[in-house]
Each structure stands twice: as structure tokens, then as C-alpha cells.
N, C-alpha and C positions, 0 to 999 in steps of 0.2 A: 718744579712743575706747578703751575698756577691752578687755582681752584676752577677757573673757567675750562681749562683744558681737561681737568679730571672729570667734570660734569659732562663735557662733550664725549669723552671716551665712554663713560657709563651709559649715555643716551645711545651711542652707536651699538654698544654691546647689547643693551636692553632691546633695541629695535631688531637687531640680528636674531636674538633669542625668540623674540615674538614671531618674527617671520619664519624661522625654523619650526616652531611649534605649529603655526598655521599650515605650513607646507606638509608637515607630518600628518596632521589632522586630515587634510584634503587627500592625501595619499591613502590613508587608511580607509576612508569613505569610499574612494574610487575603487580600491581592491575589494571591499566588501560588496559594492554594487556589481562588480564584475562577477563575483562568486554567486550572488543571488540570481543574476540574469543567467549564468550558465546552468544553475540548478533548475531554473524555470524552463529553460529550453529542453533539458533532459527529461523533466516531468512531462512536458508536452509531447515529447517523442515517445515516452512510455505510454501516455494515453492514446496517442494517435494510432499506434500499431495495434493490431488485434491481440488481445491477451490470451485468447484460447476459448474453449467452449466445453460444456458438459454434454455428453451424447447419451441418450437413453439407450440402455442395454436391456433393461426390464422395466416395463411400465407399471407393473402392479395393477391397481384399480384407478389410476389416474386419467385414463383416456388418452394418454400420449401414445405415439407410435414408436416402435423400435427405430433408432436412428435419428429421431428428432433432436435438435441441438439447441442449447441455450447459451448465449454468448457470456463470457466472464467479465466482471468488473473487478477493480483493484480489491474490493471487498464485496464478496458475494454471499449473501445470506440464503440459507435453505430452510424451508419449513412451510407450515400450512398458512401462517398469517399472511394477509394481503401486502404487508409491508416488506416481505422478503423479495430478494432479487429473483429467485426461482421458487415459485409457490408450488409445493408438493401436496396435492390433495389425496393423501393416503391416510387411512385411519390410524396407522401406527407413527406417523410423523408428528412431532411436537410443533407448536405454534412458531417457536424460534428454535430450530433443531440444530443446525451446524452453520459454521462459518468458514469460508475459504478465502484466505487473504494473501496478497502479494507484499511480503516484507523482506527487506534486506536482500533483494535479488532472488528470493525463493518463494514458492508457494507453500502455504501452511493450511492444514485442515484442523479444525477443532470442534468438538461437540460442545454445545451450549447448555449443557445440564439436561439434555432430553431424557425422558422416562425410558424409552426403549433403546437408546444408545445409537451410536453411528458406527457403521463398519467401514474399514478401509481394507480392501482386497480380502474381504471375508472375515477379518478379525476386528473385535470391538476396539474402538478408539478410546484410550484412557487419558492421554494427554495430547497436546497440539503435536501434530506430525507433519513432517515435510512430505509433499506429494509430488509426483512427477507424471509425465505423460504415460497414458495407459493404465494408471491406477483406477480402481473402481470403488466409488462411494456407495454404500448401502444405507438407505433410510427406509425403514419399514420394508415393504415389498419392492421398493424402487431401487434400481442400480443405475448409476451414472458413471460413464467413463470419462476421465479427464483427458483433454487434448489441448496442449498449449501451442500457441502460434509462434 
């Protein structure tokens, strides 16, 4: 076999390997793009459908009326501060009192280190807890029932 034939074979093998590498890179990028697009579509569907609401059971001194409702966001903050999603103007509510979040397909409630604590169905919340429709959150003299859409 002559040197020219050997060089030709090496060029063909090198070109083939280069094209296979490029093809695999394009395939990986294409699959990743599809996965990201699918995830974005699912996120839009989650955001588009109503997540639920908090319904006032006991208003305390807030001026709310029984049955008044507040829509839930993926992360709903509860407390006195104006930066919260649901502002609770109760003297026993902390500025940043509690957080209701949607994670891994479930709703979680956690106390944010409030002085007077957060109640879930009448019991003091010590760690983050999974909540479901009908559960009642107690902050100060306010009671809010959770209703998921």
C-alpha cells in the first residue's frame, strides 16, 4: 500500500469521525432544546390555571369579611409588610409571617420565624408542612381556609 493511499484513508476516517462528532453534538443540542421547550410549556400551563385561593374564615381585626378570597401565587407570602402577597393587618402577625409555596407538585406551608407562630388546623407549625384543600391557616386572630383549584 502506498503512502498516498494510506493518507487518503486517514483523511476519510478523520472526516467521518468529525462528521459523527458534529452530528452527535447537534443531536444533543436538539434533544436539550426539546426538553427545555417542554418544561416551558408545562410551566406556562401551571401558571395559566388557577392555583387556588385563601378564603377568610375569621377576619380578626383586619376589616376583611368572612368568605373574602385571595388568589394564590406559586409563592404566597403572608404577613403585615406591604411586600407580602396577602397583607394581614393583625397586631399578632409578623411583618414576614408565613410562606405558602408550590414545590414538587405539592403545597407547603412554613412559618418564617414569626414571634407568635403560625397555626395549621389549630396546631402550631414547627416545620414546613404539606397542606391540602380545607386546611386552615391561623395567623394571629385571622383564620384562612385553603382551597386549591
